[in-house]
N, C-alpha and C positions, 0 to 999 in steps of 0.2 A: 331796522334791522337794527339790533340792543348788542353791543357790544361789552353790557357789563359784565358778564358773567368772564371772557375771555379778559378781561381787564385785570379781573379781579384773581384771575386763575394767572395772569402774569407775573402781579402784587409779591403774593404769594408764595410761588414760584422762585422770584431776585430775595424777597427777605431769607429764605431755605438755601436759598446763592451766598448770598455775603454770610449767615452766619457759619456755615457749611466750609465753604471759602477759608477763612480766617482761622476754623480747628485745622485744617487740613494743612494750609501755608505752616502752621506752629507746629505742626508734629514731624519728628524726625522720618526725612523723607525715608519712602520705602517698607516702612514699617505697616505693621496689619492694621492697626487704628488709622495709620494715613492714607491708608489703600481704600479701607471701608469712608472714611470723610470723603477720598476724592471722587468718590463712586457715586455718592449725595451731592456733591458739588458738580457734575457731571450730569444728570439727569436734570437735576436743579435750574442748571445753566440753558441743558436745550430747550427744556418746558418757558421758560424765563426769555431767551432773544427768539427763539421761534413764534412767543405768542408777543410780542412784541412786535414782531415783523410785518406777523399777519396782521397787527391791528394798525399801524402803522399805513400797508399796501389799500386795508378795506376803507380808512381812512381817509386816504389820499384819492379813493374810486370814484366813492360814494361822496364828499363833502366838500371835493376836489380843493383839497385842505394840501398844499404845496407841501408846507412846513413838514409834513409825516412823509414824503420823500426821501427825507436824508436818516428819518429815524430806521425808516426801512432799509437802506444800506446796512446804519449801523449795526441793526440787530441782525443782518443775515452774516456782514463780518465776525460779530460776536459766535453767532450757531458756527461759522466755519471753525473760527481759532481753536474752539470746547472743540467739537469734534478731531478737528486735525490731532488736535494735544491729545485725546484722549485711546487715538488709532495708534503715534508712537508710542505708547505705551503699552497697548496691548499686541501690538503686531510683534515679528520676529524680526531679527536681525537684517537685515540687506531684503530685505520682502518690499514689493510693489507691488498697486494692482491695481484695479478700475475706480478706486474709491478716491486713489490718491489724482488720478489725471482727472475728476469730478471733479477735486478741493480746488486743484490749478487751476480749473476753469471757472470758479466761482469767484477766487482771487483775485484772479485778473479782470473777471466781468466788476465787479463790486468797486475796487481800485480806480478801474477808467471812469467807471459813473460817476466817485464820487472827487478824484482831479480833476477832469472838467466840467462840475459844478464848481471846484474851487477856483477855476480859471474865469468863469462864466461872474463867481462874484467880487475877485478881485479887479477884472473891467468892467462892474457895472458902474452904475450910477451910484448906487449906496453901499459898497461894499457887502452887501450880501444875498444869497442865493437862498428862494424859501427859507425866507426868516433866518437864516445861519450867515454868522459870521463865514471869514474867509476861513482862519487858522484851522480849522474842526475839521473843513473838508479836506487841506492837506498832510494833516497829521493821520489817519485815517486812510486812506485814500495811502499816503505812504507805508503806511502797516499792513497795508491788501499786498500792495504789490513786491514790498519786501518778504512778505510772505510765499507769492506765487512765486520770483528769485527763488527760494529755498524749496518749494517744491519741484520746479524747472530743473536747481542741482540733486536734489534727492532724487531724483528720477536718469535724469544721465548720469550719476552712478549706477543705480540700480539699488537702491536704498540704503538706510543709516543704518548705525551697528553702535552698540558700545556707549558712549560718554554725550555722543552726536546725537544718540534717537534719549537720549534723558534731556537733554537740556532743548530740543525741540516742544516734549511735551511740555517741559517747565519752562520756558520761557508763551507760548500761546495760552496755556492755558493762567498763568500769571498776567497776562496781559489783559486778555477778558473779564478775568477779576476787575481788575483794575477802570476797565470800561462800565461795567454792571457800578463800581463804589461813586465813579465821576457821574453817572446816567444817574443814580440814587442820592446822593452829598449833596452836589450839585444843583445838577437837572431838577428836581423835585424839590426843590426846597418849596415852596407851595406848602406842603403837607408836613411841615415843621412847623414848633411855636414859632411865631412869631418875633422873639426875643433871637432867635439863633440865624433866623433868613441874614442871608450878606456879609454874616460871623463869616472870618479868617478859618474860624475851628473847624469849618465844614471841612475846607483843605485835610484836615488831620489826615483823615483816615486813606481816599488815595493816594497820600504823602507815602505813609509808613508800608501801603503797599510793595508802593517805587522801589522802597526802599530794600524792602524784604526780598520783593522778587534780583535785585541786584546780589545782595548778599548769595542769596541761593548760586545764581550765576557763577559768582566767583566762588566758592565752594565747590563746584562743578568741576571746574576750569583748571583752577589752581592747587587744590588739593587731590592729590592723588587718592590717596586711602578711602576718601571716605566718598570719592566718587563708584571707585572699585566696589564697597559697599553696600551701594544704593541700585549697583544694577543687579548685583546677583540678589538681592534681596526681591528688587524685581522679577527676575527670571525664577526665582524661587515658588514652588507651587504652594498654595493658599489651603490649609491642612482647617478642615470643619472641626 
């Protein structure tokens, strides 16, 4: 079974996702251009993470490549983050549904699987599990479990509204973007020119995304005027 068509699709979707994500993050939140770039980002990221998880699962099944199982988990986590971030932006205030319950189950399952794998790596002889070190398992597992905790809190309250809904959208979509950046700039150094491999400059794009995430979260939480403008813009109808 040839995986090249799926791999090429994965690479193309990831490239579009990185470019559109950078554009969406730099534009004014709630603006029409931001929404357009965000739609392109969501579609491309869903395609990228879905195809990446599929490739990882197929390689695990066909070639018994245990290292791909971790890629499958992280791909599913990225898909979940993007999907729930999109739904948080599109939904009405104080609304929940079956989508949220399915998302909760996915987050709990992935979080548990990653943490268990991390514990196996931590207490193993080599400090590795499926050729992955301990830290990524616990980092991504913690993100999945924290997301699940947020889902539980939202469902218990009957949904989220106002600034909390926008913050839910913002941090999830930005963290998915961060995963994609780490995956490309640090996880795919073999496709880069030889002089760039191992360079500390490859940490710059993920670091910039993290800084922008913190910046926008602070503006949302602590700048009431800006927060009210973003909410109003997201609730306004888009004119064709």
